[in-house]
Structure formats: structure tokens, C-alpha cells
N, C-alpha and C positions, 0 to 999 in steps of 0.2 A: 350767218344766223346762228349765234353760239349761246347756250345756257347752259349753267351750272344751278345743281339743286345741292343745298346741304339739308339732310334730313336724317334722323338717327333714334335709337334708344329703343321704340315702339314700332309696331305694326301701324301705332296709331298715328306715328307722323310719317312715315316711311310712304304708307299706303296712298295718301294724298299727295304727296310729290310724284308718285310714279303717275298717280291718273291726272297730274297736270302735265306731266311729261308724255303723255299718251295725247293728250287731246292738243299739244303743239306739233307733235310729230304725225297726228294726221292730217292738221291743215297745212303744216309746213313737211314735206316728208326729207327734204335735203338740211333740215335745221341738225347742226349739231349740239346733243346732249350729254351732260357727264354728272357723275354725283361725286360729292365727297361726303365721308361718314368715316366714323370709328370703325376702325381696323376688327375688334372685337364685338362691335353689334351684330344686330340681324340683317343693316343694312348690307353690311360685306356679302352674305350670299342672297338677299331679295333683289338686291338693283342688279347684279350680273347675270342672275335669271330672266329678269325684265328685257335684256339685251341690251343694257345703257356700259358703257364704260364707269369706273368706279375706283374714287383715288380715296385711298387711306390714309386715315390721321391718327392719332395719339390722343385721345382727349378724354378729364374726366369731372365729374359733378362734385361740388361742396357738400358736403355733409353736414348739418345743421344742428345734430343733436350732439353735443360736443363732451367726447368723452376720449378715454387714451388712443383706439384705434382709429377714430375717428380723426381727431388730432393729427395724423399719421396720415392719415386719406385726405386728408385738406392740404397735406403740404405738398403731398405728391401730384395733386390736380391743380397746387400752384404752379408748379414748375412744368406741366403738362398743358397748362394754358397758353403760358409763352412758348412753348415749344410748337403747341402745333398752330401759331399764330405764325410762327416762320413757315411751318409746312405745308400750311395754307398760301402763303403768300407766294411762294414756289410752283402752287401746283395752279393759280392763276395766274402768273408770269406765262406757265406754259401753254394754259387751253386759251387766255385771252378773253372770254365772254362778254357778251354785251349785256347779260342779266345774270345777275344771282339771285337765287330765289331760298328760303329758309322755310321750311316748315314744321321745325320743332326740334328738340333734343339739345341736349350741349355741344353739339357737334357747331352749332348754327351760331352759336356766340362767335367764336373763331372766325370761321369762316366770312359772314358779313361782316363782322368789325372791320376785317381785313380788306374787303372788296368796298366799302361806305370809303375809307384811305386812299384806297388805289384810284378812286373816281370811278368804280365801275356801278352801273344800274343797279339797287338793290330792292329786294321787297323780300318780308316775311308775312308768313298765315299761321295767325294762331286758332286752334280747333275748340277750344276749350270755352268756358262762360267766367271762368278765372284763370286769366293769363298767367303763365307763368314767366320768374324771376328772367329768364333770357328775352324774353318778349317787352317785357318792360323795358328791359336795359337796351335793347335794340330800337327802340320807337327814337330817341334820341340820334339816329344816325341812319337808318333806311332810308328810303325815297317812299316807299309806301308798307303801309300795314295794313293787314287785311286780316278781318275776326268772321268767324263763323257765326257768331250767333252775337247781336249787340247788345246782351248783357255786359258782353267782356266789356265795349268802351268806358261803362262807368268804372272801371279798375283799372284804367289807362291813364297815362298824364294827357290832361286838359287841351296842351296848348300845341295838337296837330291835329288834323284829317283823318277819318278810317273811312273803310271801305268796309261795308257787309257783303259777304260773298259764298255764306255756307260752307259748308265740307263737302268736298267731291265723295259720288257715293258712285258705285256702280252701275251701270246702264241695268244691269243682270236683276239688282233689287229694284229700281225703280220701275221697271216695264211688267216685273212677272206678277200676274193676276190672281187674285185668290181661287177662282175657280179652276184656273188651269194648273195652278200649284197643286190643290188638292186633288184632282185628277191625274196629275204625276206621281201623286205620292200615295195613289189607290185611297184616299180618305173617303169617309161618306160625311152625312151630315153632323155626325157628335162634334161638339166643341173640342179644339185641341190648344195644348197649353207646350208651349216651347221656353226652356228653362236655358241657361249657361252660368259661368261666371271667369269667362277667359280660356285661352287658349291652354292654359298649366292648372287651371281649377280654383276652385273657393271653398275652403273645408267649410266656412260657415252658412255658405247655400248649398254647397252636397249635402250636408246633415240637413238642413230645413228641406232639401226636396224629397230627400227619402223620406221625410214625414210625411210630406205631401203624397208621394205616391202611396205609401201606407194607407193613405186614408181615400185614394180613390180608386187606386189600380185595378182591384179585384172587380172592383162593380162594371166596369170597364163603360163606362159614362162618358168618359173624354177620353181623349187620345193626350198622348203626353211625349215629347221629344224633347230629352236630356243630353244634354254631354257635360261630362265629368271632370273633361281637363286632366292633362298628362300626370299632374301630383294624385291627383284623385283616384287613378286605376287601381293603387295600391290598395284601396280601404271602402271606398263604395260600393262595389258590388254586393261584396259580404252584408254593409249595411242596409241596401235596400233588401237583400234576402232577408237580414233579420227583421224587417218589418214586416213579414208574410209576403213578399213580393216577390214571384215568380219572375221575374220580368225574361228571361230568355224563352217562356212558352206564352206570353202575352201578345198578342198582335196589333194594340191599343200602344204598345212601348216600344220607345227605341231607345235604350240609353247606349252612349258611345261616346269614345274618348274624347273625338272633337265632330262639328257639324262641318262637311264638305260644299252641301249644297244649301247653304244657309238663306240665298236668294228663295227657291223654292220653299224651304220651311217658314219662315218670315211672312212669306205671302199667304202662308196657308193658316197660319196662327192664328187665334182669337185671341189669346192673351199672352203677352212675351214678362220673360220674369229674368233680370240680368243685370248685369254691372250697367255702371253709366260713365261710360268711356265716349269719348265724344262723337266716333263713327259709328256707334250701336246707336247713340240719341239719332244723328241724319237719317239713320236706316229708318228708325221706328217714326221720323215724320214722315218723310216720303212714302212708306207702305201706309202711313196712318191707323198705327198699331197701341191698341190700348195696352198698359205695359205697369208692371211693380219694379219698382228701379231700388237697387243693394248698392247704393256706391261702393265703392274702395275706401276703406279709410289709411291704407296704405302708398298714397299716390301725392304727389306736391302740392303744397298749399290745399287741402283737399280738395281737389278742383271738379271731382267727380258727382259730388253732393251738389255746386252749385249746378253742374250739366242736368243734375235731376231734377234739379229746383225749378229747368227752364220748362222741362213740361207739365211737372205736378203743379205749379203754380197755376196754369191756364185748364187745369182739369184734364189732365191728357195721360197721369200716370199717380199711381200712389208709391210714395218716397217710405222707404225704410231703412234706419241707418243700422249698420252690421250691429253697432251694440243692443239694439233691440230686436234683431232678429231670433227667432226660435220655430221650432215645427208649427207650434201652437199658433204664432204669430200669423205665419204662412199661411201657413190651412186657411184661418180665419178670413186673411185678407183674399184668397182666391176664392172661395167658396161664396165671398159678399159680388162676387164681378162677374166668374164664370155662368152664374145660371142668370144674369140680368143681361140679355140681349141688348135690350136699348139701352142702356147704362155703358156697356161695352161700347156701344155704336159709338155714342155720344163721345167718350174720351177718342175714341178713334179720328172724331172728325176733328177734335182739340190740336192731335196730333200735327194734323193733317195741313190746317190753316197754320202754323208754323213752318211748314217744309219748304226748302230752299232746291228748287229741282235744277237749274242752270247753274249750280257753281262752278262748275270745269268752265262754262261759257263765262263768267264773272271773273273771274282768276286770269281765263286766257286774257280778256280784254284789257285788264291794270297791266299783265306783264307785255303786252303788243306795247300798250301805251309809252312801256316806260323803253321800249325796246327803239322806237320811233325817234324818243328823246334822247339817245346816247350821243 
């Protein structure tokens, strides 16, 4: 039993692949599982750390905004597209997998195209509500197309079937309950706000959250945990202090570069403020958390906006586009929610109604059905 995963670029593509691989391994300890990814991507570090064999290829994406620099990049990407297909073929010939599964990123294109041409069973998983170019192209070639959100089907070719499977979410996020999380964090019954802008940080979110902290922190009416992100560390601490918030000496605040115990923090939160990556959306759903979502405008096809709409359209979230975000706008949105327990409860219920709790099992079933057809 041999499986190959193609995933790369961001944690949002790599972590679902690792979750699926873990499910297969838990049920079939003798299964041989390998990964193909970009040699310069996050996957080159994360996959070996998880204990799987990693085979690098060199691939690059095409730039849509045309200028002299991007034209040069596109020429380079064009040559890498052919070279990576050859590299993928050599690796697949060596590994001889029964099934190849793609979970997103440029690397999926050459790997799954080559696997399909070689007659290997193939499947791809789209995490976002607005499918990427790679997924749309692969729809014509792969045996199975899985989508996390039903809204994605409306934006894909109509001449085939799709399976809605959700996004894999870590068991610790699904299973951690609010009361046990608050006890573990040492919180009393004051409302807790959780905010973040991604591992690198988001400048506009950091600036607006600093204003929110200036508005409420010294009153100690709320707890507030905020992740600044890597690039925010150079200016956000001083920005917060400029708002009159001595956060290092306030026990209702926790301001850090990164939140390592997200399972506890999200379970404990009464309101979550953040980006709208696919995995964040799924975590909000399984935890049944009300949210204020600020989609990143710097992603392909503006897909985070459409992810956020899946929750905003059912009344589970307030959507604020970054172009409209200011400190005052965010303060108003938080103020209208955090003190209205009934509204927060209703929003949380709406989020929970959209959740998929058995995503790993659904994906496993699709993959195993392909394995049995090999």
C-alpha cells in the first residue's frame, strides 16, 4: 500500500496533507507514505519533521500582473513547469504509488498531471470556497475532486462529480471544551477576545488591534490574547504602548509573536478576530466560535474573501474588508458583539451548523475507494 502526497507553499496546503497521511498511517501502519514538494517551500521542513520521506522538485507559479520583472519570472516558471514534470515522473517511477493525492500549491500541477498520464489513481483536495487555478485545471485529469466547502462546486467545471469532505482539523481543536480551556489558561468569567493575523503578521490588523487594546485593556473588563506575527515584532509592542497600554504588566492581556496553544485559546475565546484562511474557517466552525474576519487581499483569486463569506452569509461572522479596516471600525464591531452574549451565542451556533467533524474519515474513504480500484 503506497501513497504519495503533493502539497506545498503554505501551512494551509501542507497541514491537511499531513493530517490525511496521519489518518492513513493510524489505520494502516505498514503503508508507505511519501511527499513531493518544492525544495524551497515550507514542506521541505515540515514533512521530514513529521517523519515522512520528502522528495523535492523545483516549481514556480505564474505572475498575473505583467511587468518586466514578472515577465522574467514567468519565463523561469515556464521552464520549471517542464523540468518539474520530468522530475515528478522520475520520482513516481521510483516510488510506484497506488494513489497520488494533492492538497494544493503549485507543486500539485506537475505531480498530479504526470501521475494521471501514467495511469496512477489520483485525487485532489481544495480547501477554499474559491478554487485555485491548479484545482480547476486538474478537474479534467484526476479521478476524484474533493472540496472543503460546497460553495466551491459552483466555481468548478460542471461536467463531473465532486465530494464535499470539509478540511481536516486537528483533534485537539475539535475536542477541547471551553470550560476546560479557560481553567487551563487561568481565566475567570470575563469575556475573552482572541486575535491574530497569521504567522508573519498583518500590519493593518496589528494597527487596528492596538487601537482596540487602547480602548479596553486598562479597564480589565476583557481578556485579550493577540498574536503579533514575525514582522510585527519590530513595531507593534511600541505601538501598543503608545496607546497607553502597559501590556507587560496587565494580567488580562497576552501579547506574543505566535500562539502555540491555539487549541486552548480558541476554545476559551468568546470572540475571534483574524484572517480567513481555510483552516481558520474550519476551526471556527468545529469550535462554534463567533468571529470578525478580515480577509487578506494579497491572496490568489481573493479566496479569503469568499471563505469569510461562507460564515458571514449565515450570520456566524462579521466580515470587514481590509480596505475598510481602521481602529475605530474594529472597536465598533467588537463593542457591538462582546457585550451581547445572546448574539455571540447565536453566531456560534450558526458556525457550528456549518462544521464538518469527520473530514479525515471522509477523505480516507475517498482515497481508499481509489486504492481498491487501482
